[in-house]
VMD Tcl script that draws the C-alpha trace (Angstrom):
set ca {
  {-0.26 -8.76 3.82}
  {-1.74 -5.28 3.44}
  {-2.38 -3.32 0.27}
  {0.86 -1.44 0.97}
  {2.84 -4.60 0.30}
  {5.10 -4.10 -2.67}
  {4.60 -6.49 -5.54}
  {7.70 -7.81 -7.23}
  {7.51 -5.63 -10.29}
  {6.45 -2.00 -10.45}
  {5.30 -2.41 -14.05}
  {3.40 -5.39 -15.35}
  {4.34 -5.46 -18.99}
  {1.64 -7.93 -19.98}
  {-0.89 -5.31 -18.85}
  {0.72 -2.96 -21.39}
  {0.09 -5.54 -24.09}
  {-3.50 -6.12 -23.03}
  {-4.18 -2.38 -22.79}
  {-2.78 -1.78 -26.28}
  {-4.93 -4.57 -27.76}
  {-7.98 -3.01 -26.05}
  {-7.17 0.42 -27.51}
  {-6.64 -1.05 -30.97}
  {-10.00 -2.82 -30.73}
  {-11.66 0.50 -29.87}
  {-9.99 2.04 -32.96}
  {-11.38 -0.74 -35.16}
  {-14.80 -0.20 -33.62}
  {-14.81 3.47 -34.60}
  {-13.17 3.12 -38.01}
  {-14.78 -0.07 -39.24}
  {-18.22 0.14 -37.64}
  {-19.28 3.20 -35.63}
  {-18.33 5.87 -38.16}
  {-20.47 4.51 -40.98}
  {-23.21 2.86 -38.89}
  {-24.50 5.98 -37.17}
  {-24.51 9.80 -37.48}
  {-22.74 9.71 -40.87}
  {-19.38 10.39 -39.24}
  {-17.58 8.43 -41.97}
  {-18.38 7.76 -45.62}
  {-16.45 4.49 -45.62}
  {-18.03 1.14 -44.82}
  {-15.81 -1.82 -44.05}
  {-18.49 -4.48 -44.21}
  {-16.22 -7.56 -43.98}
  {-14.87 -6.27 -40.66}
  {-18.17 -5.14 -39.12}
  {-18.94 -8.44 -37.41}
  {-15.63 -8.26 -35.57}
  {-15.35 -4.48 -35.11}
  {-18.81 -3.76 -33.74}
  {-17.87 -5.30 -30.39}
  {-14.80 -3.05 -30.06}
  {-16.68 -0.73 -27.71}
  {-16.06 -3.36 -25.06}
  {-12.38 -2.41 -25.16}
  {-13.28 0.45 -22.84}
  {-14.76 -2.03 -20.38}
  {-11.40 -3.78 -20.31}
  {-9.68 -0.40 -19.78}
  {-11.78 0.11 -16.65}
  {-10.79 -3.27 -15.19}
  {-7.11 -2.49 -15.81}
  {-7.54 0.97 -14.32}
  {-8.92 -0.43 -11.06}
  {-5.92 -2.76 -10.89}
  {-3.29 -0.15 -11.77}
  {-4.59 2.56 -9.46}
  {-4.30 0.31 -6.43}
  {-0.85 -0.69 -7.66}
  {0.14 2.99 -7.81}
  {-1.23 4.11 -4.42}
  {0.00 1.29 -2.20}
  {2.74 3.55 -0.75}
  {1.18 6.87 -1.67}
  {-0.62 9.80 -0.11}
  {-3.27 12.22 -1.38}
  {-0.88 14.88 -2.67}
  {1.38 12.43 -4.48}
  {-1.67 10.66 -5.93}
  {-3.09 13.92 -7.28}
  {0.27 14.92 -8.76}
  {0.69 11.49 -10.33}
  {-2.75 11.45 -11.94}
  {-2.56 15.08 -13.10}
  {0.83 14.70 -14.75}
  {-0.13 11.34 -16.22}
  {-3.41 12.46 -17.81}
  {-3.07 16.04 -18.86}
  {0.04 16.47 -21.07}
  {-1.10 14.05 -23.80}
  {-4.71 15.14 -23.33}
  {-3.96 18.83 -23.87}
  {-1.99 18.07 -27.02}
  {-4.73 15.82 -28.41}
  {-7.51 18.30 -27.63}
  {-5.62 21.10 -29.32}
  {-4.76 18.99 -32.35}
  {-8.26 17.58 -32.74}
  {-9.90 20.98 -32.34}
  {-7.54 22.49 -34.94}
  {-8.22 19.70 -37.43}
  {-11.98 20.08 -36.87}
  {-11.84 23.86 -37.45}
  {-9.79 23.47 -40.63}
  {-11.33 20.36 -42.17}
  {-14.25 19.06 -40.08}
  {-17.20 21.12 -41.31}
  {-20.09 20.42 -41.66}
  {-20.04 17.12 -39.74}
  {-17.72 18.14 -36.94}
  {-17.73 21.52 -35.18}
  {-16.13 23.00 -32.11}
  {-16.66 26.35 -30.40}
  {-14.06 28.34 -28.52}
  {-15.83 27.95 -25.18}
  {-16.23 24.21 -25.76}
  {-12.54 23.91 -26.61}
  {-11.40 25.87 -23.57}
  {-13.66 23.94 -21.21}
  {-12.43 20.65 -22.69}
  {-8.87 21.54 -21.72}
  {-9.91 21.21 -18.07}
  {-11.15 17.64 -18.68}
  {-14.06 18.60 -16.45}
  {-16.50 19.57 -19.22}
  {-18.37 16.29 -18.95}
  {-19.39 17.17 -15.40}
  {-21.15 20.25 -16.70}
  {-22.83 18.80 -19.77}
  {-20.47 20.51 -22.22}
  {-19.89 18.41 -25.32}
  {-16.50 16.73 -25.80}
  {-14.25 17.85 -28.62}
  {-13.93 14.15 -29.40}
  {-16.51 11.63 -28.24}
  {-13.94 9.23 -26.81}
  {-13.27 11.63 -23.96}
  {-16.44 10.43 -22.23}
  {-14.53 7.63 -20.52}
  {-12.17 10.14 -18.88}
  {-15.11 11.48 -16.88}
  {-15.70 7.98 -15.50}
  {-12.00 7.62 -14.72}
  {-11.95 10.96 -12.90}
  {-14.88 9.92 -10.72}
  {-13.00 6.80 -9.72}
  {-9.87 8.84 -8.93}
  {-11.93 11.23 -6.79}
  {-13.33 8.36 -4.72}
  {-9.86 6.88 -4.25}
  {-8.60 10.35 -3.36}
  {-11.24 10.64 -0.65}
  {-9.99 7.38 0.84}
  {-6.44 8.76 0.79}
  {-7.62 12.07 2.29}
  {-8.86 10.25 5.37}
  {-5.73 8.09 5.41}
  {-7.88 4.98 5.43}
  {-6.28 3.01 2.62}
  {-6.92 -0.16 4.60}
  {-10.62 0.44 3.99}
  {-10.28 0.38 0.19}
  {-12.09 -2.97 0.18}
  {-15.03 -1.33 1.91}
  {-15.16 1.24 -0.92}
  {-15.32 -1.67 -3.39}
  {-18.24 -3.29 -1.58}
  {-20.11 0.02 -1.40}
  {-19.67 0.57 -5.15}
  {-20.94 -2.93 -5.93}
  {-23.96 -2.37 -3.67}
  {-24.79 0.86 -5.51}
  {-24.53 -0.89 -8.88}
  {-26.91 -3.57 -7.71}
  {-29.29 -0.92 -6.39}
  {-29.37 0.75 -9.81}
  {-30.40 -2.56 -11.36}
  {-33.28 -2.73 -8.86}
  {-34.23 0.95 -9.05}
  {-33.12 2.19 -12.49}
  {-31.79 5.72 -12.89}
  {-34.86 6.93 -14.85}
  {-37.29 6.14 -12.00}
  {-35.00 6.72 -9.04}
  {-35.53 9.71 -6.71}
  {-33.20 12.69 -7.20}
  {-30.91 11.85 -4.29}
  {-30.43 8.30 -5.61}
  {-29.78 9.60 -9.12}
  {-27.06 11.81 -7.63}
  {-25.46 8.80 -5.95}
  {-25.62 6.80 -9.18}
  {-23.98 9.68 -11.06}
  {-21.27 10.32 -8.52}
  {-20.35 6.65 -8.23}
  {-20.59 5.84 -11.97}
  {-22.87 2.90 -11.05}
  {-23.00 1.49 -14.59}
  {-19.24 1.10 -14.79}
  {-17.89 0.65 -11.29}
  {-18.10 -3.19 -11.25}
  {-15.18 -3.16 -13.68}
  {-13.07 -0.87 -11.47}
  {-13.98 -2.93 -8.40}
  {-13.00 -6.14 -10.17}
  {-9.67 -4.58 -11.04}
  {-9.14 -3.51 -7.42}
  {-9.75 -7.00 -6.07}
  {-7.66 -8.57 -8.82}
  {-4.79 -6.41 -7.60}
  {-5.45 -7.48 -4.02}
  {-5.34 -11.13 -5.16}
  {-1.86 -10.45 -6.45}
  {-0.51 -8.29 -3.63}
  {-1.98 -10.39 -0.82}
  {-1.24 -13.71 -2.56}
  {-4.75 -14.79 -1.60}
  {-7.24 -15.80 -4.29}
  {-10.14 -17.05 -2.14}
  {-10.17 -14.00 0.10}
  {-10.75 -11.68 -2.88}
  {-12.61 -13.93 -5.30}
  {-16.19 -13.35 -4.13}
  {-16.29 -9.59 -4.93}
  {-14.74 -10.34 -8.32}
  {-17.45 -12.88 -9.06}
  {-20.14 -10.44 -7.96}
  {-18.60 -7.68 -10.12}
  {-18.48 -10.12 -13.03}
  {-22.19 -10.93 -12.90}
  {-23.18 -7.29 -12.39}
  {-21.05 -6.34 -15.39}
  {-22.74 -9.00 -17.51}
  {-26.17 -7.77 -16.48}
  {-25.43 -4.20 -17.47}
  {-23.79 -5.33 -20.73}
  {-26.86 -7.41 -21.66}
  {-29.16 -4.47 -20.90}
  {-27.02 -2.35 -23.21}
  {-27.29 -4.82 -26.10}
  {-30.96 -4.12 -26.71}
  {-30.24 -0.40 -26.72}
  {-27.47 -0.89 -29.24}
  {-29.61 -3.06 -31.47}
  {-32.23 -0.31 -31.59}
  {-29.66 2.44 -32.02}
  {-27.66 0.90 -34.84}
  {-30.10 -1.51 -36.40}
  {-27.44 -4.24 -36.17}
  {-27.71 -7.53 -34.34}
  {-25.38 -7.58 -31.34}
  {-25.00 -11.09 -29.96}
  {-25.57 -11.75 -26.29}
  {-23.28 -14.76 -26.50}
  {-20.36 -12.80 -28.00}
  {-20.67 -9.96 -25.48}
  {-20.76 -12.44 -22.60}
  {-17.82 -14.35 -24.05}
  {-15.68 -11.20 -24.44}
  {-16.38 -9.88 -20.94}
  {-15.67 -13.35 -19.54}
  {-12.40 -13.40 -21.47}
  {-11.44 -10.00 -19.97}
  {-12.01 -11.28 -16.44}
  {-10.10 -14.50 -17.13}
  {-7.10 -12.63 -18.56}
  {-6.78 -10.26 -15.62}
  {-7.33 -13.18 -13.21}
  {-4.44 -15.05 -14.88}
  {-2.23 -11.97 -14.59}
  {-3.23 -11.56 -10.94}
  {-2.31 -15.17 -10.18}
  {1.00 -15.01 -12.09}
  {-0.15 -17.44 -14.75}
  {0.85 -15.20 -17.66}
  {4.42 -14.45 -16.62}
  {5.63 -15.67 -20.02}
  {4.07 -12.48 -21.44}
  {5.57 -10.19 -18.79}
  {8.22 -8.87 -21.15}
  {9.65 -5.36 -21.14}
  {9.24 -5.15 -24.92}
  {5.48 -4.68 -24.45}
  {6.09 -1.42 -22.63}
  {6.69 0.17 -26.05}
  {3.08 -0.75 -26.94}
  {1.67 0.31 -23.61}
  {2.92 3.87 -23.97}
  {1.02 4.21 -27.26}
  {-2.32 3.34 -25.70}
  {-3.42 6.62 -24.14}
  {-2.49 8.97 -27.02}
  {-3.86 6.49 -29.56}
  {-7.17 6.41 -27.75}
  {-7.38 10.18 -27.44}
  {-6.33 11.07 -30.96}
  {-7.80 8.56 -33.36}
  {-11.55 9.03 -33.68}
  {-12.59 12.36 -35.17}
  {-9.32 12.98 -37.01}
  {-9.60 9.50 -38.56}
  {-13.16 10.17 -39.70}
  {-12.15 13.51 -41.22}
  {-9.34 11.84 -43.17}
  {-11.74 9.16 -44.41}
  {-14.24 11.76 -45.55}
  {-11.70 13.85 -47.42}
  {-9.77 11.01 -49.10}
  {-12.24 8.13 -49.11}
  {-13.51 8.80 -52.62}
  {-10.09 9.07 -54.22}
  {-8.05 6.45 -52.34}
  {-8.73 2.74 -52.00}
  {-10.52 2.40 -48.65}
  {-8.43 -0.55 -47.45}
  {-5.21 1.25 -48.29}
  {-6.52 4.37 -46.59}
  {-7.51 2.42 -43.50}
  {-3.99 0.96 -43.32}
  {-2.38 4.36 -43.80}
  {-4.52 6.01 -41.14}
  {-3.85 3.21 -38.65}
  {-0.10 3.49 -39.32}
  {-0.26 7.28 -39.03}
  {-2.13 7.10 -35.71}
  {0.45 4.71 -34.28}
  {3.34 6.93 -35.38}
  {1.57 10.02 -34.02}
  {0.92 8.22 -30.72}
  {4.60 7.32 -30.45}
  {5.57 10.95 -31.08}
  {3.09 12.21 -28.47}
  {4.31 9.67 -25.93}
  {8.02 10.38 -26.42}
  {8.02 14.09 -27.20}
  {5.01 15.43 -25.30}
  {3.63 13.08 -22.66}
  {6.81 11.82 -21.05}
  {9.00 14.99 -21.02}
  {6.17 17.39 -20.13}
  {4.75 14.99 -17.57}
  {8.17 14.56 -15.93}
  {8.78 18.32 -15.91}
  {5.37 19.05 -14.36}
  {5.74 16.26 -11.79}
  {9.18 17.50 -10.67}
  {7.94 21.08 -10.37}
  {4.81 20.11 -8.44}
  {6.71 17.82 -6.07}
  {9.02 20.70 -5.16}
  {6.22 23.25 -4.84}
  {6.42 24.71 -1.26}
  {2.66 24.91 -0.87}
  {2.16 21.28 -1.92}
  {5.07 20.17 0.25}
  {3.36 21.80 3.20}
  {0.04 20.15 2.34}
  {1.79 16.82 2.03}
  {2.78 16.92 5.69}
  {-0.90 17.15 6.58}
  {-2.11 14.38 4.28}
}
mol new
graphics top color blue
foreach p $ca { graphics top sphere $p radius 0.5 }
foreach p [lrange $ca 0 end-1] q [lrange $ca 1 end] { graphics top cylinder $p $q radius 0.2 }
display resetview
């Protein structure tokens, strides 16, 4: 079977559950470790939760695996124009709202720790600021730059109408990641640095793993797609281990090699089980209600949460405040999903699909 083969269900609800858990783990990382541990972003320390929360940064790694899986799921019957419309209307409505809200809160309450300029704000609205070295309004937006690079590479494949060669793209990305381990970015020649940057060499093993996990599911063939997953797994571990020493120096905390390896291994096992239909008991529509919270929760939580902690942390019990902020972020994410992301995204998608210029382009691509 080819990649165009339709899987039985358009939406895998257990992926919604996994994605939500990953987002929540990132939230705990920021609130219960990152904010207090470095840069004085938060005045509140949640010491009993630090041992658990400090590994929450790996939630983003899991996002990238899921993204590789879901993008191939979404393009199996697609073309370049539909893909661009789909990604644009999926990413931007919630993003615009969260950038505007975060910037407004920073201007009103963030000083002196958090600041945002008008030019920075306007450039952030494009989501392209990271390509030009312009600081993000909220630090969590860094991962969107990596996602966009992956979308661009997939878009190039669609542009040439060579979706059958998507596996070749995966192998090329793995080769580049291995090359960066041999010739690190800092000592690589300029042209190689450019290749590393364009192909997000540090992170692409996760996307590639997600791609081949999807192919396992759509082609109903584990062995045919297992080797690149195994290669991606070991490359991911190598990069993660290299990062540990950097984190130990940066934070002054002991990050365990064993725990990092165990978590990344768990991520791969979970997506493997989903790909081989071993977690169908969790494929329940109810988890879709959690999945829709993930993106706005990720975008909104960090700086606004820190600002709330800093303003109320001395007058409100920190554990109560943590609970209130978490609840508030979930409610806000639900509102954004239902009242902003879905209706605005649907409106934009319908308008773009009927745009005469894009319809004309679609016949060419």
